[in-house]
C-alpha positions in Angstrom: -42.5 0.6 7.0 -43.2 3.9 5.0 -46.3 5.2 7.0 -47.9 8.7 7.8 -51.2 9.8 9.4 -52.9 12.2 7.7 -52.7 16.1 9.1 -55.2 16.9 11.6 -56.2 20.5 12.7 -55.5 21.7 16.0 -57.9 20.3 18.8 -59.6 18.1 16.5 -59.6 14.2 16.6 -57.5 12.5 14.0 -59.3 10.8 11.4 -59.3 7.1 11.2 -60.0 6.7 7.5 -57.4 9.3 6.9 -54.9 7.3 8.7 -55.5 4.3 6.6 -55.6 5.9 3.2 -52.8 7.8 3.8 -50.9 4.4 4.9 -51.9 3.0 1.5 -50.9 5.9 -0.4 -47.4 5.8 1.2 -46.6 2.3 0.7 -47.7 2.0 -2.7 -44.9 1.0 -5.2 -42.4 4.0 -5.0 -41.0 3.9 -8.3 -43.9 3.5 -11.0 -42.9 4.7 -14.4 -44.4 7.4 -15.9 -47.2 7.2 -18.4 -45.9 6.1 -21.9 -42.4 4.7 -20.4 -41.6 1.0 -19.6 -44.5 -1.2 -17.8 -43.8 -2.9 -14.6 -44.1 -6.0 -16.3 -41.9 -5.1 -18.9 -39.4 -4.1 -16.4 -39.8 -7.3 -14.6 -39.2 -9.3 -17.9 -35.9 -7.3 -18.7 -34.6 -6.9 -15.2 -35.5 -10.1 -13.3 -33.9 -13.0 -15.4 -30.8 -12.8 -13.6 -32.1 -13.8 -10.4 -33.7 -16.8 -11.3 -32.3 -20.0 -9.7 -32.2 -23.5 -10.9 -34.3 -24.6 -7.8 -35.9 -23.0 -5.0 -33.6 -21.8 -2.0 -35.2 -23.4 1.2 -36.0 -21.1 4.0 -36.2 -21.7 7.7 -38.1 -18.5 9.4 -36.7 -18.1 12.9 -39.2 -15.7 14.3 -42.5 -15.3 12.4 -43.2 -11.7 13.6 -43.6 -8.8 11.2 -40.1 -8.9 9.9 -40.3 -12.9 9.5 -43.6 -12.4 7.9 -42.4 -9.8 5.3 -39.2 -11.6 4.2 -41.4 -14.8 3.7 -43.6 -13.1 1.2 -40.9 -13.3 -1.2 -41.4 -17.0 -1.3 -45.1 -16.6 -2.0 -44.4 -14.1 -5.0 -41.4 -16.2 -6.2 -41.7 -19.8 -5.8 -39.4 -20.9 -8.2 -36.6 -18.9 -6.6 -37.5 -19.6 -3.1 -39.7 -21.8 -0.4 -40.3 -21.6 3.1 -40.0 -25.3 4.4 -40.0 -24.8 8.2 -41.0 -22.2 10.6 -40.2 -21.4 14.5 -41.8 -19.0 16.8 -42.8 -18.9 20.4 -46.4 -17.6 19.6 -48.6 -20.4 18.2 -51.0 -18.0 16.0 -47.9 -16.5 14.1 -46.0 -20.1 13.4 -49.5 -21.5 12.5 -50.5 -18.6 10.3 -47.0 -18.6 8.5 -47.1 -22.7 7.9 -50.7 -22.5 6.6 -49.6 -19.7 4.3 -46.6 -21.5 3.0 -48.2 -25.0 3.2 -45.4 -26.3 5.8 -46.1 -29.8 7.1 -46.9 -29.8 11.0 -43.7 -31.7 11.5 -41.7 -28.5 10.6 -43.4 -26.2 12.6 -41.4 -25.2 15.7 -41.9 -23.7 19.0 -38.2 -22.8 19.2 -35.3 -22.5 17.1 -33.3 -25.0 19.1 -36.2 -27.5 18.2 -34.8 -27.3 14.4 -31.6 -28.0 15.0 -32.6 -31.7 16.6 -32.5 -32.9 13.0 -29.1 -34.2 12.4 -29.0 -33.2 8.9 -29.6 -29.8 7.4 -33.4 -29.3 6.3 -32.8 -26.0 4.6 -30.3 -23.6 3.0 -31.0 -20.8 4.9 -32.2 -19.8 8.3 -33.8 -16.1 8.2 -33.3 -14.8 11.9 -35.8 -12.6 13.1 -36.1 -12.8 16.7 -35.9 -10.1 18.8 -32.6 -7.8 18.8 -31.4 -9.3 21.7 -32.1 -13.0 20.3 -30.1 -12.8 17.2 -26.7 -14.0 18.1 -27.5 -17.6 19.6 -29.6 -18.9 16.7 -27.4 -17.3 13.8 -24.4 -18.7 15.4 -26.0 -22.1 16.0 -27.5 -22.4 12.6 -24.0 -21.3 11.0 -22.1 -23.8 12.8 -24.4 -26.1 11.2 -23.9 -25.2 7.6 -27.0 -22.8 6.9 -26.3 -19.7 5.3 -27.7 -16.7 7.7 -29.9 -13.7 6.9 -30.5 -11.9 10.0 -32.4 -8.8 10.6 -30.9 -5.9 11.6 -29.1 -5.0 14.2 -27.2 -8.1 13.7 -26.6 -8.1 17.5 -26.5 -5.4 20.2 -22.9 -5.8 21.6 -19.8 -5.4 19.8 -18.7 -8.7 20.9 -21.5 -10.5 19.4 -21.3 -8.7 16.3 -17.6 -9.8 16.1 -18.9 -13.2 16.9 -21.4 -13.7 14.5 -19.2 -12.6 11.7 -16.2 -14.8 12.5 -18.5 -17.9 13.0 -19.9 -17.5 9.4 -16.6 -17.0 8.1 -15.1 -20.0 9.9 -18.1 -22.0 8.7 -17.7 -20.8 4.9 -21.6 -19.7 5.0 -22.8 -16.5 3.7 -24.1 -13.9 5.9 -26.5 -10.9 4.9 -27.7 -8.4 7.4 -31.0 -6.6 7.0 -29.5 -3.4 5.9 -32.3 -3.0 3.0 -31.6 0.4 2.2 -28.5 -0.4 0.5 -30.4 -2.5 -2.4 -32.9 -0.2 -3.9 -32.4 1.4 -7.1 -32.9 4.8 -5.5 -29.4 3.9 -3.2 -28.0 2.7 -6.6 -28.4 5.7 -8.6 -27.3 7.8 -6.0 -23.8 5.5 -5.8 -23.8 5.8 -9.6 -24.2 9.6 -9.6 -21.3 9.9 -7.2 -19.1 7.5 -8.8 -19.3 9.1 -12.1 -17.3 11.9 -11.2 -19.9 14.5 -12.6 -20.3 16.1 -9.1 -16.9 16.4 -8.3 -15.7 15.4 -4.7 -18.1 14.9 -1.8 -17.8 17.6 0.7 -20.5 16.9 3.4 -23.7 15.2 3.8 -27.0 16.2 5.8 -29.3 13.0 6.7 -32.3 13.1 8.6 -34.5 10.0 9.5 -38.1 11.2 10.6 -39.2 8.6 12.9 -43.0 9.7 13.0 -44.8 11.0 15.9 -47.2 7.9 16.4 -44.5 5.5 15.2 -42.2 6.4 18.0 -45.0 6.3 20.3 -45.8 2.8 19.0 -42.3 1.4 18.9 -40.1 3.5 21.2 -42.3 4.4 23.9 -45.1 1.8 24.3 -43.3 -1.0 22.2 -40.8 -3.6 22.7 -37.7 -1.1 22.0 -38.8 1.5 24.5 -36.0 0.5 26.9 -32.1 -0.1 26.3 -32.1 -3.2 28.8 -34.9 -4.9 26.8 -33.9 -4.3 23.4 -30.8 -1.8 22.6 -30.2 2.0 22.3 -32.1 4.2 19.8 -29.4 4.7 17.4 -28.9 0.8 17.2 -32.5 -0.1 17.0 -33.7 2.6 14.6 -30.7 4.3 12.7 -28.1 1.5 12.4 -29.9 1.5 8.9 -28.7 5.4 8.3 -25.3 5.2 9.7 -24.9 1.9 7.4 -26.4 3.7 4.7 -24.2 6.7 4.9 -21.2 4.7 4.9 -22.4 2.8 1.8 -23.0 6.2 0.0 -20.0 8.0 1.0 -17.6 5.1 0.3 -15.3 5.9 3.0 -14.4 4.7 6.4 -15.3 6.6 9.3 -12.8 8.1 11.5 -14.6 9.9 14.6 -18.1 10.8 15.9 -19.7 13.5 18.3 -23.5 12.9 19.4 -26.2 14.5 21.4 -29.6 13.5 22.2 -32.1 12.8 25.0 -35.5 11.9 26.1 -36.9 15.3 26.0 -40.6 14.9 25.6 -41.9 11.2 26.3 -41.6 11.6 30.2 -43.6 12.5 33.3 -42.5 16.0 33.4 -44.0 16.8 29.8 -47.6 15.1 30.9 -50.3 17.6 30.1 -52.1 18.8 33.5 -55.5 18.4 31.9 -54.7 14.6 31.7 -54.7 14.2 35.4 -53.9 11.0 37.2 -54.8 9.0 33.9 -52.1 6.2 33.0 -54.2 4.9 30.3 -55.4 6.5 27.2 -58.9 4.9 27.3 -59.5 6.7 30.6 -58.0 9.9 29.6 -60.0 12.9 29.2 -57.5 14.1 26.4 -58.1 10.7 24.7 -59.6 12.3 21.6 -57.2 15.3 21.2 -53.9 13.8 22.2 -51.6 13.1 19.4 -50.2 10.1 20.9 -53.8 8.8 22.0 -53.7 4.8 21.7 -57.5 5.2 21.1 -56.8 6.7 17.7 -53.7 5.1 17.0 -55.3 1.5 17.4 -58.8 1.5 18.3 -60.2 4.2 15.5 -57.8 2.3 13.1 -59.2 -1.1 13.4 -62.7 0.3 13.4 -61.9 1.8 10.1 -61.1 -1.7 8.8 -57.3 -1.4 8.7 -55.8 -4.6 10.3 -52.0 -4.1 9.2 -49.3 -2.3 10.9 -49.4 -1.1 13.9 -52.8 -2.8 14.9 -51.6 -6.3 14.4 -48.5 -5.7 16.5 -50.4 -5.4 19.6 -52.4 -8.6 19.4 -49.7 -11.1 18.3 -51.6 -14.0 19.4 -54.6 -13.6 17.2 -56.2 -11.9 14.2 -56.9 -8.1 15.2 -60.6 -7.3 16.0 -62.2 -4.4 17.5 -62.9 -6.4 20.7 -59.0 -7.8 21.3 -57.7 -4.4 20.4 -59.8 -2.8 23.1 -58.8 -5.5 25.5 -55.3 -4.9 24.5 -55.5 -1.2 25.4 -57.2 -1.9 28.6 -54.7 -4.3 29.8 -51.4 -4.4 27.7 -48.4 -1.9 27.2 -49.8 -0.2 23.8 -52.8 1.2 25.8 -50.6 3.3 28.5 -50.0 7.0 28.6 -47.0 7.9 26.5 -46.1 10.2 29.7 -46.6 7.1 32.0 -44.4 4.6 30.5 -41.0 2.9 31.4 -39.1 4.1 28.3 -35.5 5.3 28.4 -34.4 5.6 25.0 -34.0 9.0 23.6 -36.7 10.7 21.2 -34.2 12.8 19.2 -30.5 12.6 18.7 -27.8 14.1 16.3 -24.5 12.4 15.2 -21.8 14.3 13.5 -19.4 12.0 11.5 -15.8 12.8 10.0 -15.2 9.9 7.4 -11.8 9.7 5.7 -10.4 12.4 3.7 -12.5 15.2 5.7 -16.0 14.3 4.6 -18.2 15.5 7.3 -21.6 14.4 7.9 -24.8 15.5 10.2 -27.4 13.0 10.8 -30.6 13.7 12.6 -33.1 11.2 14.3 -36.2 12.7 15.1 -39.5 11.4 16.5 -41.6 14.4 16.1 -42.2 14.3 12.5 -45.1 13.9 9.9 -43.3 11.8 7.5 -42.5 8.1 9.0 -39.2 6.6 7.8 -39.2 8.7 4.5 -35.5 9.8 4.8 -34.3 12.9 3.5 -30.6 13.6 2.2 -28.5 16.3 0.9 -25.0 15.4 -0.7 -23.1 18.5 -1.0 -20.1 18.1 -3.7 -17.5 20.3 -5.4 -19.4 20.4 -8.6 -23.0 19.6 -7.7 -25.6 19.2 -4.9 -27.9 16.1 -4.8 -31.2 16.4 -2.7 -32.9 13.1 -2.1 -36.3 12.4 -0.7 -36.6 8.6 -0.8 -38.2 8.6 -3.9 -36.6 11.0 -6.6 -33.2 12.7 -6.9 -32.7 16.5 -7.4 -29.3 17.2 -9.0 -28.2 20.7 -9.4 -24.9 20.8 -11.7 -22.9 24.0 -10.8 -21.3 23.9 -14.0 -24.2 25.5 -16.0 -25.2 29.1 -15.9 -26.9 29.6 -12.3 -26.8 25.7 -11.9 -28.6 23.2 -14.1 -31.2 21.1 -12.5 -32.2 17.6 -13.1 -34.9 15.4 -11.8 -33.9 11.9 -11.7 -36.3 8.8 -10.9 -34.7 5.4 -10.3 -36.0 2.5 -12.4 -39.5 1.2 -11.4 -39.9 -1.5 -8.9 -41.5 -5.0 -10.1 -45.0 -5.7 -9.1 -44.6 -7.1 -5.5 -46.2 -6.7 -2.0 -42.8 -6.2 -0.4 -43.1 -2.4 -0.5 -41.7 -1.8 2.9 -38.7 0.5 3.2 -39.5 1.8 -0.3 -39.3 -1.7 -1.8 -36.0 -2.4 -0.3 -37.0 -5.6 1.5 -37.9 -7.0 -1.8 -34.6 -6.1 -3.4 -32.7 -7.6 -0.4 -34.5 -10.8 -0.5 -34.0 -11.0 -4.3 -30.4 -10.4 -4.0 -29.8 -12.8 -1.2 -31.8 -15.6 -2.6 -29.9 -15.3 -5.7 -26.8 -15.4 -4.1 -27.2 -18.5 -2.4 -29.1 -20.4 -5.2 -26.3 -19.4 -7.4 -23.4 -19.8 -4.7 -22.4 -16.4 -5.7 -22.0 -14.1 -2.6 -21.3 -11.1 -4.9 -25.2 -10.4 -4.9 -24.7 -9.5 -1.4 -23.8 -5.9 -0.5 -24.6 -5.9 3.0 -22.3 -8.7 4.0 -20.2 -9.5 7.1 -17.4 -7.0 6.7 -19.4 -3.9 5.7 -22.1 -4.7 8.2 -19.5 -5.2 11.0 -17.7 -2.0 10.1 -21.0 0.0 10.3 -22.2 -1.7 13.5 -18.9 -0.7 15.1 -19.6 2.7 14.2 -23.2 3.1 15.7 -21.4 1.7 19.0 -18.6 4.4 18.8 -21.1 7.3 18.0 -23.4 6.3 21.0 -20.2 6.2 23.2 -19.9 9.6 22.2 -23.4 10.7 23.2 -22.9 9.0 26.5 -19.3 10.3 27.4 -20.0 13.7 26.0 -16.9 13.6 24.0 -15.5 13.1 20.4 -14.7 9.4 19.9 -12.2 8.0 17.3 -13.0 5.0 15.3 -11.2 2.0 16.4 -10.9 -1.1 14.6 -11.8 -4.4 16.4 -8.9 -6.4 17.8 
């Protein structure tokens, strides 16, 4: 999600209402047309027709948490293209809420994905796998073996062996596989690809790419949350930045050759705890609760009090609709109320990866937790005849061939009306493409398919190996 909290003056309490308004401002449609240009409605009419299907593609949502819910919205907005026919989730509130939203009969609401497969015949066309990272492989393989097409949230798996296995099983059973590398699908990304392919910028020389995690988002997901430990989920580069390594491979258009990497858990540790916090292990009992930038009281309690019930608040009370009372109880008893300096986290809070692609193209990638921007990637692409400066919304092109350089600003085409604005609208574009691929039996709509995704996942494993071994690691193709 594209999120940001408002600036706060040093020594003052962050403002919860500013948090909410900033959140709303940054998740609005990112590519709205300028006044006097094409309307969103006209855009939808002109560009959406090719994604219509003869009948709705039937979806099973396996994991009705945040990502499963996001993908299911596509069926709400486009019921002629897709429909949710079954849901499986171990948490009663989540599965029943999704079932109610999509009018799923009770006999198709399941506690486990294994229960779904008790049916002798297929009950849907697609299994959308949105379980925890470590629990992707088993359901993906099982559903593929039964003939279901697979959409699996990133990362596809947390070991090289399981990534290879998933691809192999899908290919053997002749089912489509798409991975949630949503960033490939946006008009923004496609415009960058188009500019680079045109030859107008000449030869790609080097790329700089920043993923700003965001200070409070890092604290929520990677210090207190389910991705805080490698043995609970996976390493940070895979959990957070496999998006970016995949996107860079797609943009450059060349295979990766070698990696070096550095990173550590520099701040979110006991040694960095302010002395003024004393022996407090929870934010609600800490004397710095109103001034600490990572205060759970500010991030969650003040936010729910302002009326905001979405991310990240709903994440800490998955078994009920968030209220002031149950959020406060979660902060008193659960992991999200812990001091960020007293958690059991072990993933890095910053990391750099240097990549050499075929043809000598270089890339410097940085993942940083301590940023104002949240998930709003920043990219510079240096070419022999020009430079692109990209901020996740617009593209600034400097053409070296004019006197002093000719500058142009390019804004990608607008997004059609949708609530699926996460990742700059990328969630919408992935679902649009995947549903069309299945509905039309045409896998060419999928641009995050098995071969491409396997290659970029293996690149992430190699990059992390470079960090852990303090060495330069050559890319090795799977056996």
